[in-house]
RONURO-676185 format. One record per residue: residue number from 1; x, y, z of N, C-alpha, C in turn. Coordinates in nm, 2 decimals, padded with zeros to 4 digits, always signed. Each point is the difference from the previous one (the first is absolute). Layout:
N
- NUM,X,Y,Z,X,Y,Z,X,Y,Z
...
***
This chain:
267
- 1,+19.35,+18.89,+13.45,-00.14,-00.02,-00.04,-00.06,-00.11,+00.09
- 2,-00.12,+00.02,+00.05,-00.06,-00.10,+00.09,-00.04,-00.12,-00.09
- 3,+00.01,-00.12,+00.06,-00.04,-00.12,-00.07,-00.15,+00.00,-00.01
- 4,-00.05,-00.03,-00.12,-00.14,-00.01,-00.02,-00.05,-00.13,+00.05
- 5,-00.13,+00.00,+00.04,-00.06,-00.13,+00.05,-00.06,-00.07,-00.12
- 6,+00.05,-00.12,-00.02,-00.06,-00.08,-00.11,-00.14,-00.06,+00.05
- 7,-00.10,+00.01,-00.09,-00.13,-00.04,+00.03,-00.02,-00.14,-00.06
- 8,+00.05,-00.02,-00.12,-00.04,-00.12,-00.08,+00.10,-00.02,-00.11
- 9,+00.04,-00.12,-00.03,+00.08,-00.03,-00.12,-00.08,-00.10,-00.08
- 10,-00.03,+00.03,-00.13,-00.06,-00.09,-00.09,+00.10,-00.05,-00.10
- 11,-00.06,-00.06,-00.11,+00.08,-00.06,-00.10,+00.08,+00.11,-00.09
- 12,-00.06,+00.11,-00.01,+00.05,+00.10,-00.09,+00.03,+00.14,+00.06
- 13,-00.05,+00.02,+00.13,+00.01,+00.13,+00.06,+00.02,-00.02,+00.15
- 14,+00.06,+00.10,+00.06,+00.01,+00.01,+00.15,-00.08,+00.13,+00.04
- 15,-00.08,-00.01,+00.10,-00.07,+00.12,+00.05,+00.06,+00.04,+00.13
- 16,+00.02,+00.14,+00.01,+00.05,+00.06,+00.12,-00.09,+00.10,+00.06
- 17,+00.01,+00.03,+00.12,-00.08,+00.10,+00.07,+00.03,+00.13,-00.07
- 18,-00.10,+00.08,-00.03,+00.02,+00.13,-00.07,+00.03,+00.11,+00.09
- 19,+00.03,+00.12,-00.05,+00.04,+00.11,+00.08,-00.11,+00.07,+00.08
- 20,-00.12,-00.03,-00.05,-00.12,+00.06,+00.06,-00.11,-00.10,+00.03
- 21,-00.08,+00.02,+00.09,-00.11,-00.10,+00.03,-00.08,-00.03,-00.13
- 22,-00.03,-00.12,-00.02,-00.09,-00.04,-00.12,+00.08,-00.01,-00.13
- 23,+00.14,+00.00,+00.01,+00.08,-00.02,-00.12,+00.09,-00.11,+00.02
- 24,+00.05,-00.06,-00.12,+00.09,-00.11,+00.00,+00.10,+00.03,-00.11
- 25,+00.12,-00.05,+00.02,+00.10,+00.01,-00.11,+00.01,-00.14,-00.06
- 26,-00.01,+00.00,-00.13,-00.01,-00.13,-00.08,+00.13,-00.01,-00.07
- 27,+00.08,-00.10,+00.03,+00.13,-00.03,-00.06,-00.01,-00.11,-00.10
- 28,+00.05,+00.02,-00.13,-00.01,-00.09,-00.11,+00.13,-00.09,-00.01
- 29,-00.02,-00.13,+00.01,+00.12,-00.09,+00.00,+00.02,-00.05,-00.14
- 30,+00.12,-00.06,-00.02,+00.03,-00.06,-00.13,-00.03,-00.15,+00.00
- 31,-00.05,-00.05,+00.12,-00.04,-00.14,+00.01,-00.12,-00.03,-00.10
- 32,+00.01,-00.12,-00.06,-00.10,-00.04,-00.09,-00.05,-00.14,+00.05
- 33,-00.13,-00.02,+00.00,-00.06,-00.13,+00.03,-00.11,-00.04,-00.10
- 34,-00.02,-00.13,-00.01,-00.11,-00.04,-00.09,-00.06,-00.13,+00.06
- 35,-00.12,-00.03,-00.04,-00.07,-00.12,+00.05,-00.01,-00.01,+00.15
- 36,-00.05,+00.12,+00.05,-00.01,+00.01,+00.15,+00.13,-00.03,+00.07
- 37,+00.10,+00.07,-00.05,+00.14,+00.00,+00.06,+00.07,-00.14,+00.00
- 38,-00.06,-00.09,-00.08,+00.07,-00.13,-00.02,+00.13,+00.02,-00.09
- 39,+00.00,+00.10,-00.09,+00.11,+00.04,-00.07,+00.05,+00.14,+00.04
- 40,+00.13,+00.01,+00.03,+00.05,+00.13,+00.05,+00.13,+00.03,-00.07
- 41,+00.02,+00.13,-00.01,+00.12,+00.05,-00.07,+00.01,+00.15,+00.01
- 42,+00.08,+00.07,-00.08,+00.03,+00.14,+00.01,+00.00,+00.05,-00.14
- 43,-00.07,+00.12,-00.02,+00.00,+00.07,-00.13,+00.07,+00.13,+00.03
- 44,+00.12,+00.02,-00.05,+00.09,+00.11,+00.03,-00.07,+00.13,-00.04
- 45,-00.01,+00.09,+00.10,-00.06,+00.13,-00.03,-00.16,+00.01,+00.00
- 46,-00.06,-00.12,+00.03,-00.15,+00.00,-00.01,-00.06,+00.09,+00.09
- 47,+00.05,+00.01,+00.13,-00.07,+00.09,+00.09,+00.00,+00.14,-00.04
- 48,+00.11,+00.05,-00.06,+00.01,+00.14,-00.04,-00.10,+00.02,-00.12
- 49,+00.00,-00.09,-00.09,-00.09,+00.02,-00.12,-00.15,-00.01,+00.05
- 50,-00.03,-00.10,+00.09,-00.14,-00.01,+00.04,-00.05,+00.12,+00.08
- 51,+00.09,+00.06,+00.08,-00.03,+00.12,+00.08,-00.04,+00.11,-00.10
- 52,+00.08,+00.02,-00.10,-00.03,+00.11,-00.09,-00.13,-00.03,-00.09
- 53,-00.01,-00.12,-00.05,-00.12,-00.03,-00.08,-00.13,+00.01,+00.09
- 54,+00.01,-00.05,+00.12,-00.12,+00.01,+00.09,-00.03,+00.14,+00.03
- 55,+00.10,+00.09,+00.03,-00.02,+00.14,+00.02,-00.07,+00.06,-00.12
- 56,+00.05,-00.03,-00.12,-00.05,+00.06,-00.12,-00.15,-00.04,-00.02
- 57,-00.03,-00.13,+00.02,-00.14,-00.04,-00.03,-00.09,+00.05,+00.11
- 58,+00.04,-00.01,+00.12,-00.09,+00.05,+00.11,-00.03,+00.15,-00.01
- 59,+00.10,+00.07,-00.04,-00.02,+00.15,-00.02,-00.10,+00.02,-00.11
- 60,+00.02,-00.07,-00.11,-00.09,+00.02,-00.12,-00.14,-00.04,+00.04
- 61,-00.02,-00.11,+00.08,-00.13,-00.05,+00.04,-00.07,+00.11,+00.09
- 62,+00.08,+00.06,+00.08,-00.06,+00.10,+00.09,-00.06,+00.12,-00.08
- 63,+00.06,+00.02,-00.12,-00.04,+00.11,-00.08,-00.14,-00.03,-00.06
- 64,-00.04,-00.12,-00.01,-00.13,-00.04,-00.05,-00.10,-00.03,+00.11
- 65,+00.04,+00.03,+00.13,-00.09,-00.01,+00.11,+00.01,-00.13,+00.07
- 66,+00.10,-00.09,-00.02,+00.01,-00.12,+00.07,+00.07,+00.03,+00.14
- 67,-00.06,-00.02,+00.11,+00.07,+00.02,+00.13,+00.11,-00.11,+00.03
- 68,+00.12,+00.04,+00.03,+00.10,-00.09,+00.03,+00.08,+00.03,+00.13
- 69,+00.08,-00.10,+00.04,+00.07,+00.02,+00.12,+00.13,+00.08,-00.02
- 70,+00.04,+00.03,-00.13,+00.13,+00.06,-00.03,+00.00,+00.15,+00.04
- 71,+00.11,+00.04,+00.07,+00.01,+00.14,+00.04,+00.12,+00.06,-00.09
- 72,+00.12,-00.06,+00.01,+00.11,+00.05,-00.08,+00.11,-00.10,+00.01
- 73,+00.09,+00.01,-00.10,+00.12,-00.08,+00.00,+00.11,+00.07,+00.08
- 74,+00.07,-00.08,+00.08,+00.10,+00.06,+00.09,+00.14,-00.01,-00.06
- 75,+00.03,-00.11,-00.07,+00.13,-00.02,-00.06,-00.02,-00.11,-00.11
- 76,+00.11,-00.06,-00.04,+00.00,-00.09,-00.11,-00.07,-00.13,+00.03
- 77,-00.01,-00.04,+00.13,-00.06,-00.12,+00.04,-00.12,+00.01,+00.09
- 78,-00.03,+00.12,+00.05,-00.10,+00.02,+00.10,-00.11,+00.10,-00.03
- 79,-00.12,-00.03,+00.04,-00.10,+00.10,-00.01,-00.08,+00.01,+00.13
- 80,-00.06,+00.12,+00.02,-00.08,+00.02,+00.12,-00.15,-00.02,-00.04
- 81,-00.07,-00.09,+00.07,-00.14,-00.03,-00.03,-00.08,+00.01,+00.13
- 82,-00.13,+00.01,-00.03,-00.10,+00.00,+00.12,-00.01,-00.14,+00.05
- 83,-00.01,-00.01,+00.14,-00.02,-00.13,+00.06,-00.14,-00.04,-00.02
- 84,-00.03,-00.12,-00.05,-00.13,-00.05,-00.02,-00.02,-00.13,+00.07
- 85,-00.13,-00.04,+00.01,-00.03,-00.13,+00.05,-00.03,-00.08,-00.13
- 86,+00.10,-00.09,-00.04,-00.01,-00.07,-00.12,-00.12,-00.10,+00.00
- 87,-00.08,+00.01,-00.11,-00.10,-00.10,-00.02,+00.06,-00.13,-00.05
- 88,-00.03,-00.11,+00.06,+00.08,-00.13,-00.03,-00.04,-00.06,-00.14
- 89,-00.02,+00.08,-00.10,-00.03,-00.05,-00.13,+00.09,+00.06,-00.11
- 90,+00.03,-00.08,-00.10,+00.06,+00.06,-00.12,-00.11,+00.01,-00.10
- 91,+00.00,+00.11,-00.07,-00.10,+00.02,-00.11,+00.08,-00.02,-00.13
- 92,-00.03,-00.10,-00.07,+00.07,-00.03,-00.13,-00.08,+00.04,-00.12
- 93,+00.06,+00.08,-00.08,-00.07,+00.05,-00.12,+00.06,-00.06,-00.13
- 94,-00.08,-00.07,-00.08,+00.05,-00.07,-00.12,-00.06,+00.05,-00.13
- 95,+00.09,+00.03,-00.09,-00.04,+00.04,-00.14,+00.03,-00.10,-00.10
- 96,+00.10,-00.08,+00.03,+00.05,-00.11,-00.10,+00.02,-00.12,+00.08
- 97,-00.03,-00.12,-00.06,+00.02,-00.13,+00.07,+00.15,-00.02,+00.02
- 98,+00.04,-00.03,+00.13,+00.14,-00.03,+00.03,+00.01,-00.06,+00.14
- 99,+00.11,-00.05,+00.03,+00.03,-00.05,+00.14,-00.10,-00.11,+00.04
- 100,-00.05,+00.02,+00.13,-00.08,-00.10,+00.06,-00.14,-00.01,-00.08
- 101,-00.05,+00.11,-00.06,-00.12,-00.01,-00.07,+00.01,-00.10,-00.12
- 102,+00.11,+00.01,-00.07,+00.02,-00.09,-00.11,+00.01,-00.14,+00.04
- 103,+00.07,-00.03,+00.11,+00.01,-00.13,+00.06,-00.13,-00.06,+00.05
- 104,-00.07,+00.09,+00.07,-00.12,-00.05,+00.07,-00.11,-00.03,-00.10
- 105,-00.01,+00.08,-00.11,-00.12,-00.01,-00.09,+00.05,-00.06,-00.14
- 106,+00.13,-00.02,-00.02,+00.04,-00.06,-00.12,-00.01,+00.10,-00.12
- 107,+00.01,+00.13,+00.03,-00.01,+00.10,-00.10,+00.15,+00.03,-00.05
- 108,+00.02,+00.01,-00.13,+00.13,+00.03,-00.05,+00.05,+00.13,+00.05
- 109,+00.12,+00.00,+00.05,+00.06,+00.13,+00.05,+00.01,+00.10,-00.12
- 110,-00.04,+00.12,+00.03,+00.00,+00.11,-00.11,-00.14,+00.02,-00.06
- 111,-00.09,-00.08,+00.03,-00.14,+00.02,-00.05,-00.07,+00.12,+00.07
- 112,-00.05,+00.09,-00.08,-00.07,+00.12,+00.06,-00.13,-00.05,+00.06
- 113,-00.03,+00.05,+00.12,-00.12,-00.04,+00.07,-00.12,+00.08,-00.06
- 114,-00.12,-00.06,+00.00,-00.11,+00.08,-00.06,-00.03,+00.13,+00.07
- 115,+00.03,+00.00,+00.13,-00.01,+00.13,+00.08,+00.10,-00.02,+00.12
- 116,+00.03,+00.12,+00.06,+00.09,+00.00,+00.12,-00.06,-00.09,+00.11
- 117,+00.09,-00.08,+00.06,-00.05,-00.09,+00.10,+00.07,+00.04,+00.13
- 118,-00.09,+00.01,+00.11,+00.05,+00.03,+00.13,-00.01,-00.13,+00.09
- 119,+00.11,-00.03,+00.06,+00.00,-00.11,+00.09,+00.05,+00.04,+00.14
- 120,-00.03,-00.08,+00.10,+00.05,+00.04,+00.14,+00.07,-00.12,+00.06
- 121,+00.12,+00.03,+00.06,+00.08,-00.11,+00.06,+00.02,+00.04,+00.15
- 122,-00.01,-00.10,+00.09,+00.03,+00.02,+00.14,+00.15,+00.01,+00.02
- 123,+00.04,+00.11,+00.07,+00.15,+00.02,+00.02,+00.04,-00.10,+00.11
- 124,+00.05,-00.11,-00.04,+00.05,-00.10,+00.10,+00.10,-00.09,-00.07
- 125,+00.13,+00.03,+00.02,+00.10,-00.08,-00.07,+00.00,-00.15,+00.04
- 126,-00.04,-00.03,+00.12,+00.00,-00.14,+00.05,-00.11,-00.08,-00.08
- 127,-00.10,+00.07,-00.05,-00.11,-00.07,-00.08,+00.02,+00.02,-00.15
- 128,+00.11,+00.07,-00.04,+00.02,+00.03,-00.14,-00.08,+00.11,-00.06
- 129,-00.05,+00.09,+00.09,-00.08,+00.12,-00.05,-00.12,-00.05,-00.08
- 130,-00.09,-00.08,+00.06,-00.10,-00.07,-00.08,-00.10,+00.10,-00.06
- 131,-00.06,-00.03,-00.12,-00.11,+00.08,-00.06,-00.12,-00.02,+00.09
- 132,-00.07,+00.11,+00.03,-00.12,-00.01,+00.08,-00.12,+00.07,-00.07
- 133,-00.12,-00.04,+00.03,-00.12,+00.06,-00.06,-00.05,+00.12,+00.09
- 134,-00.09,+00.08,-00.06,-00.06,+00.11,+00.07,-00.08,-00.06,+00.12
- 135,-00.06,-00.11,-00.02,-00.08,-00.06,+00.11,+00.09,-00.04,+00.11
- 136,+00.12,-00.06,-00.03,+00.09,-00.03,+00.11,+00.05,+00.12,+00.07
- 137,+00.03,+00.11,-00.07,+00.04,+00.12,+00.06,-00.10,+00.06,+00.09
- 138,-00.13,-00.01,-00.04,-00.11,+00.05,+00.09,-00.01,-00.10,+00.12
- 139,+00.01,-00.13,-00.02,-00.02,-00.10,+00.11,+00.10,+00.02,+00.11
- 140,+00.13,+00.02,-00.04,+00.10,+00.01,+00.10,+00.04,+00.15,+00.04
- 141,-00.08,+00.09,-00.06,+00.01,+00.14,+00.04,+00.14,+00.06,-00.02
- 142,+00.07,-00.04,-00.11,+00.13,+00.05,-00.03,-00.01,+00.15,-00.04
- 143,-00.12,+00.04,-00.05,-00.03,+00.14,-00.02,-00.15,+00.01,-00.02
- 144,-00.05,+00.12,+00.01,-00.14,+00.02,-00.02,-00.04,+00.00,-00.14
- 145,-00.13,-00.01,-00.03,-00.05,+00.01,-00.14,+00.03,+00.13,-00.06
- 146,-00.01,+00.11,+00.08,+00.03,+00.13,-00.06,+00.15,+00.02,-00.03
- 147,+00.08,-00.06,+00.09,+00.15,+00.01,-00.03,+00.03,-00.08,-00.12
- 148,-00.06,-00.12,-00.02,+00.03,-00.08,-00.12,-00.04,+00.07,-00.13
- 149,-00.12,+00.07,+00.01,-00.04,+00.08,-00.12,+00.09,+00.11,-00.03
- 150,+00.05,+00.07,+00.11,+00.10,+00.11,-00.02,+00.13,-00.05,-00.06
- 151,+00.05,-00.12,+00.04,+00.12,-00.05,-00.05,-00.02,-00.04,-00.15
- 152,-00.11,-00.07,-00.03,-00.03,-00.04,-00.13,-00.01,+00.12,-00.10
- 153,-00.07,+00.10,+00.05,-00.02,+00.13,-00.08,+00.14,+00.06,-00.03
- 154,+00.08,+00.01,+00.10,+00.13,+00.06,-00.01,+00.09,-00.08,-00.09
- 155,-00.01,-00.13,+00.01,+00.08,-00.09,-00.08,-00.03,+00.02,-00.15
- 156,-00.13,+00.01,-00.04,-00.04,+00.02,-00.14,+00.06,+00.14,-00.05
- 157,-00.01,+00.10,+00.08,+00.05,+00.13,-00.03,+00.15,+00.00,-00.02
- 158,+00.07,-00.07,+00.09,+00.14,-00.01,+00.00,+00.04,-00.07,-00.13
- 159,-00.07,-00.11,-00.03,+00.03,-00.08,-00.12,-00.02,+00.08,-00.13
- 160,-00.11,+00.08,-00.01,-00.02,+00.08,-00.12,+00.11,+00.10,-00.02
- 161,+00.04,+00.06,+00.11,+00.11,+00.10,-00.01,+00.13,-00.06,-00.03
- 162,+00.04,-00.11,+00.06,+00.13,-00.06,-00.02,+00.01,-00.07,-00.13
- 163,-00.11,-00.05,-00.05,+00.00,-00.06,-00.14,+00.04,+00.11,-00.10
- 164,-00.06,+00.11,+00.01,+00.04,+00.11,-00.09,+00.14,+00.05,+00.02
- 165,+00.04,+00.02,+00.13,+00.13,+00.05,+00.03,+00.11,-00.10,-00.06
- 166,-00.02,-00.13,+00.02,+00.10,-00.09,-00.05,-00.01,-00.02,-00.15
- 167,-00.12,+00.01,-00.06,-00.01,-00.02,-00.14,+00.07,+00.12,-00.07
- 168,+00.00,+00.12,+00.06,+00.07,+00.11,-00.06,+00.15,-00.02,-00.01
- 169,+00.06,-00.10,+00.07,+00.14,-00.02,-00.01,+00.02,-00.15,-00.05
- 170,-00.10,-00.05,-00.07,+00.01,-00.13,-00.07,+00.02,-00.11,+00.10
- 171,-00.07,+00.00,+00.11,-00.01,-00.11,+00.09,-00.14,-00.04,+00.03
- 172,-00.03,-00.13,-00.01,-00.13,-00.05,+00.03,-00.01,-00.04,+00.15
- 173,-00.10,+00.06,+00.06,-00.03,-00.04,+00.14,-00.08,-00.13,+00.00
- 174,+00.06,-00.11,+00.03,-00.06,-00.13,-00.01,-00.09,-00.02,+00.13
- 175,+00.06,+00.01,+00.12,-00.07,-00.01,+00.12,+00.08,+00.07,+00.11
- 176,-00.06,+00.02,+00.12,+00.07,+00.06,+00.11,-00.08,-00.03,+00.13
- 177,+00.07,+00.02,+00.11,-00.07,-00.01,+00.13,+00.01,+00.13,+00.07
- 178,-00.11,+00.02,+00.08,-00.01,+00.12,+00.09,-00.02,-00.04,+00.14
- 179,+00.04,+00.08,+00.09,-00.03,-00.01,+00.14,-00.06,+00.13,+00.05
- 180,-00.09,-00.01,+00.09,-00.07,+00.12,+00.06,+00.00,-00.01,+00.15
- 181,-00.01,+00.12,+00.06,+00.00,+00.01,+00.15,-00.10,+00.10,+00.04
- 182,-00.04,-00.01,+00.13,-00.09,+00.09,+00.06,+00.08,+00.11,+00.08
- 183,-00.05,+00.12,-00.01,+00.05,+00.11,+00.09,-00.12,+00.05,+00.08
- 184,+00.02,+00.03,+00.12,-00.10,+00.02,+00.10,-00.01,+00.15,+00.04
- 185,-00.12,+00.05,+00.02,-00.02,+00.13,+00.05,-00.11,-00.02,+00.11
- 186,+00.04,-00.02,+00.12,-00.09,-00.04,+00.11,-00.06,-00.14,-00.03
- 187,-00.13,+00.00,-00.01,-00.07,-00.13,-00.03,-00.02,-00.02,-00.15
- 188,+00.04,+00.10,-00.08,-00.02,-00.01,-00.14,+00.12,-00.04,-00.08
- 189,-00.01,-00.09,-00.09,+00.12,-00.04,-00.08,-00.03,+00.01,-00.15
- 190,+00.10,+00.01,-00.08,-00.01,+00.00,-00.14,+00.11,-00.08,-00.06
- 191,-00.02,-00.05,-00.12,+00.10,-00.09,-00.06,+00.08,+00.08,-00.10
- 192,+00.14,-00.03,+00.01,+00.09,+00.07,-00.10,+00.10,-00.10,-00.05
- 193,+00.05,+00.03,-00.12,+00.10,-00.09,-00.06,+00.13,+00.00,+00.08
- 194,+00.06,-00.12,+00.02,+00.12,-00.01,+00.08,+00.10,-00.09,-00.07
- 195,+00.11,-00.04,+00.07,+00.10,-00.09,-00.05,+00.08,+00.07,-00.11
- 196,+00.01,-00.06,-00.12,+00.08,+00.06,-00.11,-00.06,-00.05,-00.14
- 197,+00.04,+00.07,-00.10,-00.03,-00.04,-00.14,+00.13,+00.00,-00.07
- 198,+00.05,-00.11,-00.05,+00.13,-00.01,-00.06,+00.00,-00.13,-00.08
- 199,+00.11,-00.03,-00.08,+00.01,-00.12,-00.07,+00.00,-00.13,+00.09
- 200,+00.02,+00.02,+00.13,-00.02,-00.11,+00.09,-00.14,-00.06,+00.00
- 201,-00.10,+00.09,-00.01,-00.14,-00.04,+00.01,-00.08,+00.02,-00.12
- 202,+00.06,+00.03,-00.11,-00.06,+00.02,-00.13,+00.06,-00.10,-00.10
- 203,-00.08,-00.05,-00.09,+00.05,-00.06,-00.12,+00.00,+00.10,-00.11
- 204,+00.12,+00.03,-00.06,+00.02,+00.11,-00.10,+00.07,-00.07,-00.12
- 205,-00.07,+00.00,-00.11,+00.06,-00.05,-00.13,+00.02,+00.11,-00.10
- 206,+00.11,-00.01,-00.07,+00.02,+00.09,-00.11,-00.11,-00.03,-00.11
- 207,-00.07,+00.11,-00.04,-00.11,-00.02,-00.09,+00.04,-00.06,-00.13
- 208,+00.12,+00.04,-00.05,+00.04,-00.05,-00.14,+00.06,-00.14,+00.01
- 209,+00.08,-00.03,+00.10,+00.08,-00.12,+00.00,-00.05,-00.11,+00.10
- 210,-00.09,+00.05,+00.09,-00.04,-00.09,+00.11,+00.10,-00.03,+00.11
- 211,+00.11,+00.07,-00.01,+00.11,-00.02,+00.10,-00.05,+00.03,+00.14
- 212,+00.03,-00.08,+00.10,-00.05,+00.02,+00.13,+00.10,+00.10,+00.07
- 213,-00.06,+00.10,+00.06,+00.07,+00.11,+00.07,-00.03,+00.00,+00.15
- 214,-00.01,-00.11,+00.06,-00.05,-00.01,+00.14,+00.06,-00.12,+00.07
- 215,-00.05,-00.03,+00.12,+00.06,-00.10,+00.08,-00.02,-00.14,-00.05
- 216,-00.08,-00.02,-00.11,+00.00,-00.13,-00.06,+00.14,-00.04,-00.06
- 217,+00.08,+00.09,-00.02,+00.14,-00.03,-00.05,+00.07,-00.07,+00.12
- 218,-00.03,+00.03,+00.12,+00.06,-00.07,+00.11,-00.07,-00.13,+00.03
- 219,-00.14,+00.00,+00.00,-00.07,-00.12,+00.02,+00.04,-00.11,-00.10
- 220,+00.02,+00.03,-00.12,+00.01,-00.10,-00.11,+00.15,-00.01,-00.04
- 221,+00.09,+00.06,+00.08,+00.14,-00.02,-00.03,+00.04,+00.05,-00.14
- 222,-00.06,+00.11,-00.04,+00.03,+00.06,-00.14,+00.12,+00.09,+00.00
- 223,+00.05,+00.04,+00.12,+00.11,+00.09,+00.01,-00.03,+00.14,-00.05
- 224,+00.09,+00.09,+00.02,-00.02,+00.14,-00.04,-00.10,+00.08,+00.09
- 225,-00.02,-00.04,+00.13,-00.10,+00.06,+00.08,+00.03,+00.15,+00.02
- 226,+00.13,+00.03,+00.04,+00.03,+00.14,+00.02,-00.02,+00.09,-00.12
- 227,+00.04,-00.05,-00.12,-00.02,+00.07,-00.12,-00.14,+00.02,-00.04
- 228,-00.09,-00.09,+00.03,-00.14,+00.01,-00.02,-00.06,+00.11,+00.08
- 229,+00.03,+00.00,+00.13,-00.05,+00.10,+00.09,+00.05,+00.14,-00.04
- 230,+00.12,+00.01,-00.04,+00.06,+00.13,-00.04,-00.07,+00.04,-00.13
- 231,-00.03,-00.09,-00.09,-00.07,+00.04,-00.12,-00.14,+00.06,+00.03
- 232,-00.07,-00.06,+00.09,-00.13,+00.07,+00.04,+00.02,+00.14,+00.05
- 233,+00.10,+00.01,+00.09,+00.03,+00.14,+00.05,+00.05,+00.09,-00.11
- 234,+00.08,-00.05,-00.09,+00.04,+00.09,-00.11,-00.11,+00.05,-00.08
- 235,-00.09,-00.09,-00.04,-00.12,+00.04,-00.08,-00.09,+00.09,+00.07
- 236,+00.00,-00.01,+00.13,-00.09,+00.10,+00.08,+00.07,+00.13,+00.02
- 237,+00.13,+00.01,-00.05,+00.07,+00.13,+00.01,+00.07,+00.02,+00.14
- 238,+00.03,-00.12,+00.07,+00.06,+00.01,+00.13,+00.15,-00.02,+00.00
- 239,+00.06,-00.03,-00.11,+00.14,-00.02,-00.01,+00.07,+00.12,-00.07
- 240,+00.12,+00.03,+00.05,+00.08,+00.11,-00.06,+00.05,-00.06,-00.14
- 241,+00.01,+00.09,-00.09,+00.06,-00.03,-00.13,+00.12,+00.09,-00.04
- 242,+00.07,+00.03,+00.11,+00.12,+00.08,-00.02,+00.13,-00.08,+00.02
- 243,+00.11,+00.06,+00.02,+00.13,-00.07,+00.01,+00.02,-00.05,+00.15
- 244,-00.10,+00.01,+00.09,+00.03,-00.03,+00.13,+00.00,-00.15,+00.03
- 245,-00.02,-00.08,-00.11,+00.01,-00.15,+00.02,-00.13,-00.06,-00.04
- 246,+00.01,-00.12,-00.07,-00.12,-00.07,-00.04,-00.08,-00.05,+00.12
- 247,-00.13,+00.00,-00.02,-00.09,-00.06,+00.10,-00.01,+00.08,+00.13
- 248,+00.05,+00.12,+00.01,-00.01,+00.08,+00.12,-00.14,+00.06,+00.01
- 249,-00.06,-00.03,+00.12,-00.14,+00.05,+00.02,+00.00,+00.15,+00.03
- 250,-00.09,+00.07,-00.06,-00.01,+00.14,+00.02,-00.05,+00.03,+00.13
- 251,+00.08,+00.07,+00.09,-00.05,+00.05,+00.13,-00.06,+00.13,-00.02
- 252,-00.14,+00.00,+00.01,-00.07,+00.13,-00.03,+00.03,+00.11,+00.10
- 253,+00.03,-00.03,+00.12,+00.03,+00.10,+00.10,+00.13,+00.07,-00.04
- 254,+00.10,-00.08,-00.03,+00.13,+00.06,-00.04,-00.01,+00.07,-00.13
- 255,-00.08,-00.05,-00.09,-00.02,+00.06,-00.13,-00.07,+00.14,+00.01
- 256,-00.10,+00.00,+00.09,-00.07,+00.13,+00.02,+00.10,+00.10,+00.06
- 257,+00.09,-00.05,+00.09,+00.10,+00.09,+00.06,+00.09,+00.06,-00.11
- 258,+00.04,-00.08,-00.09,+00.09,+00.05,-00.11,-00.08,+00.10,-00.09
- 259,-00.13,-00.02,-00.01,-00.08,+00.09,-00.08,-00.01,+00.14,+00.07
- 260,+00.00,-00.01,+00.13,-00.01,+00.13,+00.08,+00.13,+00.07,+00.01
- 261,+00.11,-00.06,-00.03,+00.13,+00.07,+00.01,+00.00,+00.12,-00.09
- 262,+00.02,+00.12,+00.06,+00.00,+00.12,-00.08,+00.12,+00.01,-00.09
- 263,-00.02,+00.06,-00.12,+00.11,+00.01,-00.10,+00.05,+00.15,+00.01
- 264,+00.12,+00.02,-00.04,+00.06,+00.13,+00.00,-00.06,+00.08,-00.12
- 265,-00.03,+00.12,+00.02,-00.06,+00.08,-00.11,+00.11,+00.03,-00.10
- 266,-00.05,+00.00,-00.13,+00.10,+00.03,-00.10,+00.05,+00.14,+00.01
- 267,+00.13,+00.02,-00.04,+00.06,+00.13,+00.01,-00.03,+00.08,-00.13
***
């Protein structure tokens, strides 16, 4: 097998040149970081779980008309995605006070916000991904006004859908971050959802107990990170519940193959 050309390695993923022009292979790592990579560690099996959760969420979002970079999952740790020009902003969607919002404004963590809050952060680790205003975004031309409106509109739709999706499995969607990219057709571009959606970039709390089922377990040294990620996957129906072993992620491609295996007719 020919060696693939690595394009980029980030904190949680490695990007490789895809098999066709305009495609990229996205590899999910087990590496975990927090506080702009000041804290580093490993969450065993995180990459496998995040790959499956992100595939599941992106596929469901596409069903409600959200354009995404996701094409298909290749294996347990890799997925094929469209190559995009990443917009250098993180779109943060908040439903409940937590994290930096609580610290910045002195709001008790867990307090429901009067309405969903949309924030923007500049993607720059060296600056600590600072929060930026719409005026600053326009001033420095990080994206156009139309692109910002598209991202904000999609973020609200994604939040509405995911709040319901997680509530159905007794999980509260506290907040999450999104990244978007441009795809080009000649001189025309449009914005689509990129990166991933997983417990790495979402705060997910059990509705009944308030237990954290996300990367805050790593940030705050709570322990049980792998179990928390697996619990989210289990509730979404992505883990096998047979005798093949606890915590095994359901490989849908292999599962579909088993379903297609013909059975012998009864005599």
